[in-house]
N, C-alpha and C positions, 0 to 999 in steps of 0.2 A: 460568356458562356457558349457553351459546345452541347449542339444537340445531333444525336444521330435520326437521318432520316431514314426511312424502310426501305430506300432502294439499297443504302450503304451508305451515301455520303454523307459529308458533316458539315452543316447548317450553324455558322455562328452569329449569336446574339451581342449588341453593344449598346453601349447607350453613349449621345453625344458629346463631347464637353464643350462645344460653343456656348452650354448652361451657364459655365464658367469663366469670368475676364481674365485674358492673360494672351498679352501682347508679344513678351520675350520668353524668352527660354527661361529663364528664373520662375517667372510665373507660372509658364506649365509644369515646373517643379513643384512649386507648390501647389498646383490643382491634386495633384498624383496624390501628397502628403494631405492634403486638406480634405479633399472631395472624394475622389475617386479609391483608392484604400479604404475610410471610411463605410462605402455605399458596399463593399464587397463581402467586409465584416459584417453588415447587417445581414446581407444573404448568406451567411454562413456556408460559402464558397471559397476554396482553395482560388479560383481564378476567376476573373469574369474579362470581358471584351470592353475595351473604349474605344469610341470612334474619336478618335484624338483629330482635335483642330489646332492649326499651326496656323498663325499669322504669319506675314510677310518677314517680319524681322524674325521672329521665334526661327522659321524656316530657313532663313539666311546663314542665322548663328550656328545652326548644324551644318550646315552646306558646308560652310567655312572652316569647320573644327571636327573634323572625323573622330578625333576623342571624345568630343562634347555628345556627338550622334553614339557613338559606342555605350558611353556612360549614363546614356538616357535608354537605352536599351536593356543594360544592365537594373536601373531601378525600375524598369516597367516589371521586372522577372522578380525582382525583391519583393514586389508589394504586390503581387499576385495580377499584375493586367499585362493584358494583353491586346494589340492593335493588329488589326485585320484589314479595318479599313480607316479612311480621313475623311472629314468634311473640309472642301476644298472650295465649299461656296463663299462664305466671306473670307475678303482678302487683309483687311485689318479693321480696327475698329467696332470690333462690333461687341463690344462693353463699353461703348459711348454715350451718354447721356441722349441723345439720338442719333440714330443711325437709318432709319428712312430709306429714301433713295441710295444712298451713298453706298450699302450694300452691292448693289449691281456695278462697281468698276473698280477694278478694271474688269471689261468686259471683254468677249473673243475678238474682238476687231482690235483690242490692244497686245503689241508685243509680251506686256511686261504680263498679260494674264497668262500665255503659253510658257513662259518662263520659270514662274510659278507652280503652274502646272507641272511642269516639267521636275523642279526642285521637290514636290513634295511625293511624285513618282518615285526621284531616285530612294527619298528619306524613308518611305514607306519599304520598299526594296528591302533595305535593312534592319529596319525594325519590326518584320515579321518574324513569329516564332520558327522556329528552326523546322518542324512539320508542318509548316503553313509554306505553299508556294502561289498564291493566289490572292492579291490585293485589290480592293477597289478605292476609287477617289468619285466621290461626288462631284458638282463643279454647277455653277450656275447655266442658266440655260441659254446660251449664246447671250442674250443684253436684254437688257428695258426696254421696251418697244419704241421709246423715244430714245434721242434722235435716229436710233438705227433705223427706223422703217423709211426716214427723208434721207438715206445717204444709199444710192442705188450701189456701189460698191462693198457696204458692208458686207452682204450675204457670200459675197465670193470670197470678202478679207478671212469671215469667219472660217469659213470650208477650208481654206489654205492652212490656216493655222489649226483646226484640227485634226489636218491631215497628215500635217507638220507630227502632232506628238504622236499619232497613231506610230508612227516609224521609228519616233524618240523610243517607243514605248518599246516595242519590235526589237531594237537595238539592247534594250536596258533586259528584256528578257534571255537575248542570245550572252547576253554577257553577265548574269547574276542567278539565272534558273528560274529565277523568280518574275509571273506573270500579273502586271500590275492592268486593270482595266478601271476604264472612266467612264461615270454614268452623266449624263445632262439630267438636271434636275426641275421638271416642268414646273412654272410658278405662274398664279394669275397678273397679268400686265406685263409680261415677258415674251420675250418674239416667240418663247414655244412657251407659249401657256398652258397647253394640255397635253397630256399625252399621244393624244394623235399629230399636235403640229411638231412632234418631234420626228416623226415619220420622216420627213422630207429630210431633213437636213442629215439624219444620220443614214439614211442610205445614199443620200449623196455624197457621206464619206467614204461608205462602204466598205468598213473594217471593224473587224469583232469586238477589238481592244475598244472600241467608245459606242456606247450603249445611253442607257436610259436610267437613272436615279427616280424607283417610284415614291414620291411622298405622300403617304396616305392623306393628311389636312389637304394639300395643295388638288390632289382629285376630287377631294370631298369638297372643297371651296368651289370648283369650276362643275361641280353635277355630274362630273363624269360616271357613268356605268361600269362598275370593272370588270365587269365579264366582256362589256364591248372593247373597251380600253387594253386589254391585254388579249384577246382575239386578236384584235387590230396588230399588233407588237407582235405577234408570234404569227401572224401572217407574213406581217412584211421583211421577218426574222432580224427583228432588231432585240437584242440582248439586255435582259434587264439584269445591269450590272451588281445594284443594290438597291433595298428599299429602304424607306425612313417610315418607321411605324409613328404616326403622329394622328392626333384627331382636331378636328377644327371645330368652331363655335357657330352651334345650331340654334336660329329661330323661328320656331313654327310661324308664328303670327305677327311679325312684324309690324302689322298697323295697330296692336293695341296698344295704349301708352305707358302699361305695365312692363310691357317686353323692350320698348324704346329704352323706358330708366335700367332697366338690366342691362340692358346692350350698352350702354352710356359709360356704364362702369369700367366695361373694357375698353374703349375709347383711351388711348395712353400717347404719350409724346416719344417713347424712343425709335418703337419698333413700326412697320407698316402693316397695316392691317386689312388690307383687298378684301371688298365685300363683293357677293354676287346672288344672285336671285334668279331662277330659270322661269323664263312667262313663256306664254304660246307664241310670241314673237322670239323668243330664244334667251341667250344668255346676255343678261345685263350686270353692269357692273359699276362699281367705284375704285379708286385709287386706296381708299381708308374709310377705316368704318365712321369716324367723326365727320365725314364727308357722305356717307350713308343717312345717318339721322339728320341731315342739315335738310327742312323744307321737302321737296319731293325728288332730290337726286337720285333717287332708286327705287321703281316701284314697291311697293310693299304688298299689296293683294296675293303673292307666294313666299315661300320661305326663305329667309336670308340666312348663308355660311359665309361667317368671317374669318380669313386666316389668322386666324390667333391658334395657336397651338397651345392646347390645355390638357393638364396632365390626365392620362389614359388611365387612370383607377379613379379618378374624381370630377367627374362632368361638373356642371356650373349648375346650382340649383335650378329648377323651377321659378319663371317661366323658360329660362332656356336650357340647352341640350348639348351633349357633340358628338359629333360625328362617329362614334367608335363602331357602330357596326360596318360602316364602309370599309374600317382597316378591317374588321375581321371578315370582311367580304375579300378583300384583296388579300390577305393572309392564307385564306383557304385556299385561291388559286396559285398563288406561290409557290408553297411548299405544301399542299394538302393533297397532290396528286399522285402518281407514280413517279413521279421525276421533278425536285423543286428547280422553279423556274430562274429563283436567284439563291445564293448561300449566304449573302452578307445581307443582315437586318441591323437595323440600329432606329433604338427610340430615340428622339429627337424632339424632348419639350425645353427648347430656351428659354422659355418666354414666365417662367417660374417669377423671375423677381419683377413684373410687367403687370403681373395678375391682381387683381382690386384688394386692395389693402387686405382685406380681413381674409382674405385667400392665401395671400404671400406668404412663404414662408420666412421667419423672422432668425433663424438661427442656422447655421451650417447643419447644427443635429437634424433643425426638420425639415432641411432640404434633400439633404442624405436618406431619410428617412421616404421623402416623398420618391427623390428617384428609385431604392429601392423596392417602394410599393411599383411605380410602374414597370420594373423589371419583373417582377412578382409578374403582373397581372401577364405578361406580355410570353414569360414562359409557361404559363398556365394554358394559354392557348394553343402554342406549339405541341404543350403534351394532348392536350385535347385532339386535335390534329394527327396524333400517331407518332410523334417523335419522341426520341429517349434522352431527357438531359445525360449528358457523360462528366463524368468526374474532371 
């Protein structure tokens, strides 16, 4: 979906396909047919954007077979789908029964992360619509904090890899006329946990093709103030390559038994749900929600937030809620001013099938309805900020 900003530029809205399991090119094609096109039809639009996730094997198949890449581009057009952004964070296995810590490998100290992201940039340059010259790719925030923090050579290795990537993106732009930018996506528990943590490594790289992806669930989970976070990024001249529109799980009174019971329903074995609370002594946290609920692993005198992407349009029932107001505040800063700070927005609720059983979609049709409802909410927020939806 495209929107005209009051300054005349175009802002793109997509939803991320990492919600659908696919490790191969055949699986990606099935996603387009079985999920993405039905969402478009529910929205009644001739065209919608998707933030495509290409796992290692699918990406490599396309790199090795230019005819397959041309065919995929044609299929996207045929189904009324366009791609201006990729989710390059998960490398493979995101549809596995247990993902947890594996999603952070390979990290930016591993040459394979550089090779995979280079492949994605090359693919995106071809998949971009003819009238679009800029694409973005989100990626993991350098590494999970361990064993990275114990290796004194790790920061230098990661910085060198990102510098090489920037050089490759320059060469790609010269060759294709398409500008691809990368956004490190801060996430709790990682080397770059917050937007503030991103400033030093990104300024060290010092290239405007390498910026940040602001995920509003992650920002909220770490109790970052949106204005403070975005002001700091602007002051440091760190570009916001893209933003992921997502909402975290919020518990106002985690000491109450009924609140802990409600939270326990969201503790599940597939994804990591880092949980944080902001105390007078600072931010405290656990790597997962079940760990927070065990004994006194996390202080419960102040609100908890958990890294669980809950549907934007359907916050959990009381006594829980979501951090949708944080998303709204971030969105206002990003695109509500005189000039957008980013032009790529992506709804990223990948946890539909990890929701408590009574909230989980049981059919493809129910999932498509939910995703369409999320995009409708995001669309309404953009229109309220003065953007105009384009055909």
